[in-house]
PyMOL CGO cylinders between C-alpha atoms (Angstrom):
from pymol import cmd
from pymol.cgo import CYLINDER

trace = [
    CYLINDER, 10.10, -269.91, 84.71, 12.54, -267.53, 86.48, 0.3, 1, 1, 1, 1, 1, 1,
    CYLINDER, 12.54, -267.53, 86.48, 9.95, -264.86, 87.03, 0.3, 1, 1, 1, 1, 1, 1,
    CYLINDER, 9.95, -264.86, 87.03, 7.69, -267.62, 88.45, 0.3, 1, 1, 1, 1, 1, 1,
    CYLINDER, 7.69, -267.62, 88.45, 10.49, -268.90, 90.97, 0.3, 1, 1, 1, 1, 1, 1,
    CYLINDER, 10.49, -268.90, 90.97, 11.02, -265.14, 92.04, 0.3, 1, 1, 1, 1, 1, 1,
    CYLINDER, 11.02, -265.14, 92.04, 7.32, -264.61, 92.63, 0.3, 1, 1, 1, 1, 1, 1,
    CYLINDER, 7.32, -264.61, 92.63, 6.93, -267.76, 94.66, 0.3, 1, 1, 1, 1, 1, 1,
    CYLINDER, 6.93, -267.76, 94.66, 10.07, -267.19, 96.82, 0.3, 1, 1, 1, 1, 1, 1,
    CYLINDER, 10.07, -267.19, 96.82, 8.86, -263.66, 97.56, 0.3, 1, 1, 1, 1, 1, 1,
    CYLINDER, 8.86, -263.66, 97.56, 5.53, -264.93, 98.48, 0.3, 1, 1, 1, 1, 1, 1,
    CYLINDER, 5.53, -264.93, 98.48, 7.03, -267.59, 100.96, 0.3, 1, 1, 1, 1, 1, 1,
    CYLINDER, 7.03, -267.59, 100.96, 9.31, -264.88, 102.09, 0.3, 1, 1, 1, 1, 1, 1,
    CYLINDER, 9.31, -264.88, 102.09, 6.42, -262.59, 102.73, 0.3, 1, 1, 1, 1, 1, 1,
    CYLINDER, 6.42, -262.59, 102.73, 4.45, -265.42, 104.56, 0.3, 1, 1, 1, 1, 1, 1,
    CYLINDER, 4.45, -265.42, 104.56, 7.59, -266.22, 106.71, 0.3, 1, 1, 1, 1, 1, 1,
    CYLINDER, 7.59, -266.22, 106.71, 7.40, -262.56, 107.64, 0.3, 1, 1, 1, 1, 1, 1,
    CYLINDER, 7.40, -262.56, 107.64, 3.79, -262.47, 108.42, 0.3, 1, 1, 1, 1, 1, 1,
    CYLINDER, 3.79, -262.47, 108.42, 4.13, -265.64, 110.68, 0.3, 1, 1, 1, 1, 1, 1,
    CYLINDER, 4.13, -265.64, 110.68, 6.99, -264.08, 112.80, 0.3, 1, 1, 1, 1, 1, 1,
    CYLINDER, 6.99, -264.08, 112.80, 4.99, -261.08, 113.32, 0.3, 1, 1, 1, 1, 1, 1,
    CYLINDER, 4.99, -261.08, 113.32, 1.83, -262.83, 114.11, 0.3, 1, 1, 1, 1, 1, 1,
    CYLINDER, 1.83, -262.83, 114.11, 3.45, -265.43, 116.34, 0.3, 1, 1, 1, 1, 1, 1,
    CYLINDER, 3.45, -265.43, 116.34, 5.98, -263.13, 117.51, 0.3, 1, 1, 1, 1, 1, 1,
    CYLINDER, 5.98, -263.13, 117.51, 8.63, -265.99, 117.31, 0.3, 1, 1, 1, 1, 1, 1,
    CYLINDER, 8.63, -265.99, 117.31, 11.10, -267.21, 114.66, 0.3, 1, 1, 1, 1, 1, 1,
    CYLINDER, 11.10, -267.21, 114.66, 10.55, -270.86, 114.69, 0.3, 1, 1, 1, 1, 1, 1,
    CYLINDER, 10.55, -270.86, 114.69, 11.53, -271.65, 110.99, 0.3, 1, 1, 1, 1, 1, 1,
    CYLINDER, 11.53, -271.65, 110.99, 11.00, -275.61, 111.27, 0.3, 1, 1, 1, 1, 1, 1,
    CYLINDER, 11.00, -275.61, 111.27, 7.28, -275.17, 112.17, 0.3, 1, 1, 1, 1, 1, 1,
    CYLINDER, 7.28, -275.17, 112.17, 6.55, -272.23, 109.87, 0.3, 1, 1, 1, 1, 1, 1,
    CYLINDER, 6.55, -272.23, 109.87, 7.73, -274.17, 106.93, 0.3, 1, 1, 1, 1, 1, 1,
    CYLINDER, 7.73, -274.17, 106.93, 5.85, -277.45, 107.91, 0.3, 1, 1, 1, 1, 1, 1,
    CYLINDER, 5.85, -277.45, 107.91, 2.79, -275.24, 108.29, 0.3, 1, 1, 1, 1, 1, 1,
    CYLINDER, 2.79, -275.24, 108.29, 3.25, -273.64, 105.11, 0.3, 1, 1, 1, 1, 1, 1,
    CYLINDER, 3.25, -273.64, 105.11, 3.67, -276.69, 102.86, 0.3, 1, 1, 1, 1, 1, 1,
    CYLINDER, 3.67, -276.69, 102.86, 0.81, -278.57, 104.95, 0.3, 1, 1, 1, 1, 1, 1,
    CYLINDER, 0.81, -278.57, 104.95, -1.64, -275.68, 104.88, 0.3, 1, 1, 1, 1, 1, 1,
    CYLINDER, -1.64, -275.68, 104.88, -3.58, -274.06, 102.17, 0.3, 1, 1, 1, 1, 1, 1,
    CYLINDER, -3.58, -274.06, 102.17, -0.91, -271.07, 102.02, 0.3, 1, 1, 1, 1, 1, 1,
    CYLINDER, -0.91, -271.07, 102.02, 1.28, -273.12, 99.76, 0.3, 1, 1, 1, 1, 1, 1,
    CYLINDER, 1.28, -273.12, 99.76, -1.37, -273.57, 97.21, 0.3, 1, 1, 1, 1, 1, 1,
    CYLINDER, -1.37, -273.57, 97.21, -2.57, -270.20, 97.41, 0.3, 1, 1, 1, 1, 1, 1,
    CYLINDER, -2.57, -270.20, 97.41, 1.01, -269.10, 96.82, 0.3, 1, 1, 1, 1, 1, 1,
    CYLINDER, 1.01, -269.10, 96.82, 1.56, -271.16, 93.92, 0.3, 1, 1, 1, 1, 1, 1,
    CYLINDER, 1.56, -271.16, 93.92, -1.70, -269.82, 92.29, 0.3, 1, 1, 1, 1, 1, 1,
    CYLINDER, -1.70, -269.82, 92.29, -0.90, -266.32, 93.08, 0.3, 1, 1, 1, 1, 1, 1,
    CYLINDER, -0.90, -266.32, 93.08, 2.74, -266.90, 91.32, 0.3, 1, 1, 1, 1, 1, 1,
    CYLINDER, 2.74, -266.90, 91.32, 1.27, -268.20, 88.45, 0.3, 1, 1, 1, 1, 1, 1,
    CYLINDER, 1.27, -268.20, 88.45, -1.00, -265.42, 88.03, 0.3, 1, 1, 1, 1, 1, 1,
    CYLINDER, -1.00, -265.42, 88.03, 1.59, -262.75, 88.49, 0.3, 1, 1, 1, 1, 1, 1,
    CYLINDER, 1.59, -262.75, 88.49, 3.65, -264.44, 85.96, 0.3, 1, 1, 1, 1, 1, 1,
    CYLINDER, 3.65, -264.44, 85.96, 0.79, -264.55, 83.48, 0.3, 1, 1, 1, 1, 1, 1,
    CYLINDER, 0.79, -264.55, 83.48, -0.32, -260.91, 84.11, 0.3, 1, 1, 1, 1, 1, 1,
    CYLINDER, -0.32, -260.91, 84.11, 3.24, -259.35, 83.95, 0.3, 1, 1, 1, 1, 1, 1,
    CYLINDER, 3.24, -259.35, 83.95, 4.18, -261.31, 80.92, 0.3, 1, 1, 1, 1, 1, 1,
    CYLINDER, 4.18, -261.31, 80.92, 1.21, -259.89, 79.14, 0.3, 1, 1, 1, 1, 1, 1,
    CYLINDER, 1.21, -259.89, 79.14, 1.92, -256.48, 80.34, 0.3, 1, 1, 1, 1, 1, 1,
    CYLINDER, 1.92, -256.48, 80.34, 5.36, -256.74, 79.01, 0.3, 1, 1, 1, 1, 1, 1,
    CYLINDER, 5.36, -256.74, 79.01, 4.25, -257.85, 75.68, 0.3, 1, 1, 1, 1, 1, 1,
    CYLINDER, 4.25, -257.85, 75.68, 1.78, -254.87, 75.57, 0.3, 1, 1, 1, 1, 1, 1,
    CYLINDER, 1.78, -254.87, 75.57, 4.51, -252.55, 76.36, 0.3, 1, 1, 1, 1, 1, 1,
    CYLINDER, 4.51, -252.55, 76.36, 6.57, -253.82, 73.59, 0.3, 1, 1, 1, 1, 1, 1,
    CYLINDER, 6.57, -253.82, 73.59, 3.90, -253.07, 71.18, 0.3, 1, 1, 1, 1, 1, 1,
]
cmd.load_cgo(trace, "trace")
């Protein structure tokens, strides 16, 4: 669960950085509203889940 939250927060921070670069302004309120209203929230959620599952399996394989 903790690794899921770390991945999700990391992807959220990455999208904020990409939006700041793209729009060339740091309007955090609008960026967060756009993030949770748009498709990026669901994509970030799915990617976070996939990263957690992938790295959990990878750690399990390394222990063997």
